[in-house]
C-alpha positions, 0 to 999 in steps of 0.5 A: 373646902374641898369636897371629896366623891365617893367613887363609884364601883366599876366591877361587879361584886364577887360571889363572896361579897355576894354571899356576905350581902345576902347574910347581913341583910337577911340577919339584920333585924332592922326592917330596911324602911324603918329610919336609922340614927345618924351613926347607923346612916354613916356605916350604911353609906360606907357600905352602900356599894355592897348594897343589893340591887333595888329589884333584889332588895324589894324582893327579899324584903317582901319574903322576909315580910311573909317568913320564908326561911332562907335555908328551907323555903317552904313545900313547892306545888308540883303538876301531874303529867296530865296537867302539865300537858293541858298548861302547855296546850293553853300557854300558846307556847308550844307553837314556838319551842322549835325556835327557841331550842334553835335559838338558845339551846345549839348557839350554847350547846358547849356551855352548861346551861338549862333551857326552861319555859315557865307559863304564867303562873311560874310553872315550869312546862319544859326543860331541857338542857345537859344531862348531868346538870339537870340532875343537879337541878333536880336536887333543888326542886328545878324540874318540869311541872314545879311551880317557881314562884318566890313564895315557895323558892325565894327571888329567882329568874323565872319569878322576878321576870314574871313579877316585872315584867321585864328581863331580869339576871339573879346570880349567885347569892341574889338569890333568897334560898341559899341552896341557890347560891351555885346557879346563875339564871336569866329569864325574860317575859313573853306576852301574847302580841294579840292581847298583850297578855303575860303569858310565860318566861324564857329562862337559862340557868347554869353554874354561877362560876360560869357565868357569861355576860351574853346570855341576858341579851340572848335570853330578851332576843329570844323572848322577842323572837317568840312574840314575833312567831305568835304574832305571825300565828295570829296573822294567820288566823286573821287571814283565815277568819277573813276568807270565811267572814268575806261571803257573809259580809256581802250578804249582810245588811248595814255595817258590820265586822268580823273580829277574832277572839282578841278583838282584832278586826279581821274584816269590816264593811260600811264602817271606818277601819278598826285596828281592834276593839275592846272585848271583856275580860272573859270575852263575850257571852249571855245575851246577843246584844252587847255594849261596846267601847267605840261602837254602842250597842251591838248584835253579836254572833259567833263566827268561827274563832271570832265575832260578827258584830253588827252595831245597832242603828236607830230605828227611823235611820236619823236620830241625833247622829251615828253610833259612835256619838250614841257611845259617847253619850252613853259613856258620859251617862250620869251615875256611871261605875269605873272599878280598877281591879288590881288585885291580880298582879299579873292581870290588872282589868277595868269595869265600866258600868252605865245606863247604857250597859257595861263593859270591862277588859284587861289592862296594859300596865302603863294603862294600869299605871295611868288610871290608878294615877288618875283615880288617886288624884280626882283634883286632875293632873297635867301632862308634866305632872303625869309624866314626871310621876311616870318617869321622874321626868316631867319632860316626857309629856308626849309619851303621856298624851299618845297613851291618854289619847288611846285611852279616851278611845273607849273612855270617852267622856268618862275622861275630861282633861285640861287638867286630865282627870275623871269626870266629876260624875263617875264613881271611882273604885280601886281594889287593891291586893292584900298586900300593898307591895304587890300593887302593880309590881312591875311598875317602876314608876316613882309615883306608884312606889311612894303610894305602896309605901304609903298604903303600907304605912296606913297614911293613904287609902285607895279610893272605894265609894262603898266603904265610904257609904258604908262608914256613912250608914253607921253614922247619925243619918244627915242629908246628903247630896246625891252620890253622883254629883260633884258635891258628894266626891269628898265623901267618897274619894280621896280627901283633900291633899295634905301634908300627911295624906298627900299621895304622889299622882 
């Protein structure tokens, strides 16, 4: 029998069709995740062409769980003038405002559009555009000082770009609040090129009936241009720090290097060239001697806007090896503890504690994904398995191996290979957000999405040795192996894989 294929839709849905999808989805009492009977599934397939995009549907489902009313929203947070000025300076985006005005406002000055710049927490710090359109925006609360986040104003371009950390377009009835259906907005995130940290988003908004297809590309280009400008400012700062450090390095006895506040090397003497040191999330402070990944114990001294770093050498000038070898031995010490903190969706953080000291720093989204997969799959994974878990394509092993190589530069002996896994002696803790769907929300990796669903359903849980030890202490005491050896991991890490508890890592 010849099978017919359902035709694909070639044109985007109209505003009226989007409104129907919005009303049907938000008034449907059946959650999207709940299995449906065959008849309901057939009806769903018949109208599949009018389903919201996955990013929009996920956002709507999350706001429904939070109980946000699509007719009223929630009380938005508004900043005062002094707080707005402080946040403008802290964001670092003030330096790129001239180029953003030239790129976004002047080329589209004939179109009714509003340019808005928000910080990483969604506060609108700048807003420019045609005066009448800005007055219309004020009626829905879109003004300078407002916090434009989903929890208050529903699905919107700024919040979607900050949450997914990629360019987003939210048009008409794709907005969660009905009062926003007359608007369309495109937004793109901006990252600090020095640290990789998300610092804000660039947004263009206008009437939904006047949408232009090129606006998303224009906004994305403007965000990349802003990052280029920020990179130029950072290189200039490095040059100034290098000029300041040159006379000092000439007088320092022994190897040393000078880094800026983000860890990028400005100058070095007696050390191999290092691009960047891994700094703690809150920078260095406290004691003058700190453990630095890749260098071991170092003496630190503030220098201008950066640091003078001097590795501590063995007193006899010899020993078992140089500072790099000492650091690797420290990283391989028994009883090391690794904590992956994913409670803040916009700032994943890694902390390592060992016998030689500890360190912590913010992670890139890709490294956070890889460490999460390694933490939930202690048996180990091949490069092909990790590629399938990250991209749904086991052939993308080159990308996986490159990222794991970067991880090994500062994890050293904590990360084993063949297969890739954490060393057996390492105790791994993963701290997740209260809502499982906020676990790495910018990730579209198939394994991460499956893990979110399993955590929400209660069929899986994140590894937490402290929680396991607490459960053990409540039972009748029994002889247990030391927490640092391999035999004890079964009591503190993920349980052996089975049909009911297997994760996708």
